[in-house]
C-alpha positions as a Python dict, from the first residue, in 0.01 Angstrom:
ca = {
    (1, 'M'): (0, 0, 0),
    (2, 'A'): (-254, -64, -274),
    (3, 'L'): (-494, 180, -110),
    (4, 'G'): (-242, 461, -64),
    (5, 'G'): (-96, 360, 270),
    (6, 'T'): (269, 402, 359),
    (7, 'L'): (530, 170, 500),
    (8, 'I'): (796, 187, 768),
    (9, 'Q'): (1078, 29, 567),
    (10, 'D'): (1288, -77, 865),
    (11, 'I'): (1152, -48, 1219),
    (12, 'P'): (1487, -39, 1406),
    (13, 'S'): (1657, 223, 1187),
    (14, 'Q'): (1350, 446, 1138),
    (15, 'F'): (1258, 452, 1507),
    (16, 'G'): (1615, 528, 1613),
    (17, 'R'): (1615, 248, 1865),
    (18, 'E'): (1597, -128, 1859),
    (19, 'L'): (1238, -249, 1859),
    (20, 'S'): (1204, -624, 1863),
    (21, 'H'): (946, -748, 1617),
    (22, 'Y'): (1080, -1100, 1596),
    (23, 'G'): (945, -1384, 1806),
    (24, 'S'): (613, -1285, 1957),
    (25, 'H'): (440, -992, 2119),
    (26, 'Q'): (105, -877, 2250),
    (27, 'V'): (-138, -682, 2033),
    (28, 'I'): (-403, -465, 2196),
    (29, 'V'): (-733, -480, 2003),
    (30, 'E'): (-1004, -212, 1986),
    (31, 'T'): (-1331, -312, 2152),
    (32, 'G'): (-1613, -347, 1900),
    (33, 'S'): (-1377, -381, 1604),
    (34, 'L'): (-1419, -654, 1343),
    (35, 'F'): (-1129, -849, 1497),
    (36, 'H'): (-1275, -816, 1847),
    (37, 'N'): (-1622, -921, 1730),
    (38, 'I'): (-1478, -1230, 1561),
    (39, 'T'): (-1240, -1341, 1836),
    (40, 'Q'): (-1405, -1186, 2144),
    (41, 'L'): (-1054, -1090, 2258),
    (42, 'R'): (-913, -749, 2356),
    (43, 'A'): (-551, -863, 2346),
    (44, 'V'): (-375, -1145, 2164),
    (45, 'R'): (-23, -1282, 2159),
    (46, 'T'): (91, -1304, 1798),
    (47, 'N'): (394, -1431, 1616),
    (48, 'S'): (619, -1157, 1490),
    (49, 'I'): (872, -1199, 1213),
    (50, 'H'): (888, -857, 1052),
    (51, 'H'): (1114, -554, 1036),
    (52, 'Q'): (865, -350, 831),
    (53, 'A'): (527, -213, 938),
    (54, 'V'): (237, 3, 830),
    (55, 'K'): (315, 371, 878),
    (56, 'K'): (-18, 507, 754),
    (57, 'V'): (-313, 286, 665),
    (58, 'G'): (-463, 321, 320),
    (59, 'V'): (-786, 495, 221),
    (60, 'G'): (-1091, 318, 357),
    (61, 'L'): (-901, 146, 641),
    (62, 'R'): (-855, 222, 1010),
    (63, 'V'): (-617, 91, 1275),
    (64, 'I'): (-775, -144, 1529),
    (65, 'G'): (-474, -319, 1685),
    (66, 'T'): (-125, -209, 1788),
    (67, 'T'): (165, -333, 1995),
    (68, 'E'): (268, -151, 2311),
    (69, 'D'): (533, 37, 2112),
    (70, 'G'): (270, 170, 1870),
    (71, 'I'): (336, -52, 1567),
    (72, 'V'): (19, -116, 1366),
    (73, 'E'): (-61, -486, 1363),
    (74, 'I'): (-431, -498, 1264),
    (75, 'S'): (-654, -275, 1053),
    (76, 'Q'): (-998, -307, 904),
    (77, 'S'): (-1224, -142, 651),
    (78, 'L'): (-1415, 163, 770),
    (79, 'D'): (-1746, -11, 702),
    (80, 'P'): (-1718, -392, 702),
    (81, 'Q'): (-2086, -420, 605),
    (82, 'K'): (-2005, -258, 270),
    (83, 'W'): (-1650, -388, 223),
    (84, 'W'): (-1504, -663, 444),
    (85, 'A'): (-1131, -616, 495),
    (86, 'L'): (-919, -722, 790),
    (87, 'T'): (-541, -688, 771),
    (88, 'C'): (-288, -856, 1001),
    (89, 'Q'): (85, -781, 1024),
    (90, 'F'): (137, -1122, 1187),
    (91, 'H'): (82, -1470, 1042),
    (92, 'P'): (-238, -1638, 1169),
    (93, 'E'): (-187, -1919, 915),
    (94, 'M'): (116, -2023, 1122),
    (95, 'M'): (-90, -2031, 1444),
    (96, 'L'): (-385, -2252, 1350),
    (97, 'E'): (-353, -2444, 1676),
    (98, 'T'): (-494, -2126, 1836),
    (99, 'A'): (-874, -2104, 1844),
    (100, 'W'): (-887, -1730, 1770),
    (101, 'C'): (-681, -1778, 1452),
    (102, 'R'): (-920, -2044, 1329),
    (103, 'K'): (-1206, -1801, 1399),
    (104, 'L'): (-1035, -1541, 1176),
    (105, 'F'): (-1017, -1784, 886),
    (106, 'A'): (-1377, -1897, 935),
    (107, 'A'): (-1489, -1532, 924),
    (108, 'F'): (-1280, -1472, 612),
    (109, 'V'): (-1435, -1771, 433),
    (110, 'S'): (-1783, -1662, 538),
    (111, 'A'): (-1723, -1309, 407),
    (112, 'A'): (-1587, -1444, 80),
    (113, 'K'): (-1896, -1663, 35),
    (114, 'T'): (-2154, -1397, 112),
    (115, 'S'): (-2004, -1064, 2),
    (116, 'R'): (-1991, -946, -356),
    (117, 'V'): (-1901, -581, -327),
    (118, 'M'): (-1640, -355, -474),
    (119, 'A'): (-1381, -170, -276),
    (120, 'P'): (-1498, 183, -361),
    (121, 'E'): (-1166, 346, -283),
    (122, 'C'): (-972, 152, -547),
    (123, 'G'): (-1248, 76, -797),
    (124, 'S'): (-1135, -283, -838),
    (125, 'E'): (-1328, -602, -821),
    (126, 'V'): (-1375, -769, -484),
    (127, 'I'): (-1068, -757, -261),
    (128, 'Y'): (-1072, -983, 42),
    (129, 'V'): (-790, -924, 283),
    (130, 'L'): (-685, -1120, 586),
}
């Protein structure tokens, strides 16, 4: 929300039907996205322990992964070469036994080591998001 995005406060009540976002679910990933390039996967099964979700991504971000019911699970910066940002609604830190989650953290560490840029949309010092 720091970049002007909005939030679905409560998925079940705001969608008018019960959507289960507890347990696990599949996330469909955009081909060629930062997440796809890191993991080489087009779909992943993630943990899911949330009742809130991104309604509208913030300035400078775009959606690259959703569940089948349309909930945003992954977004990235518009230009990762200028500003590396990858957001996840799930918890990869709780899934480190999974190779693709370890790849996400390796990419995050690499970006943090090599990138020293400002997020132009918010004018703040370096923001690394995973």
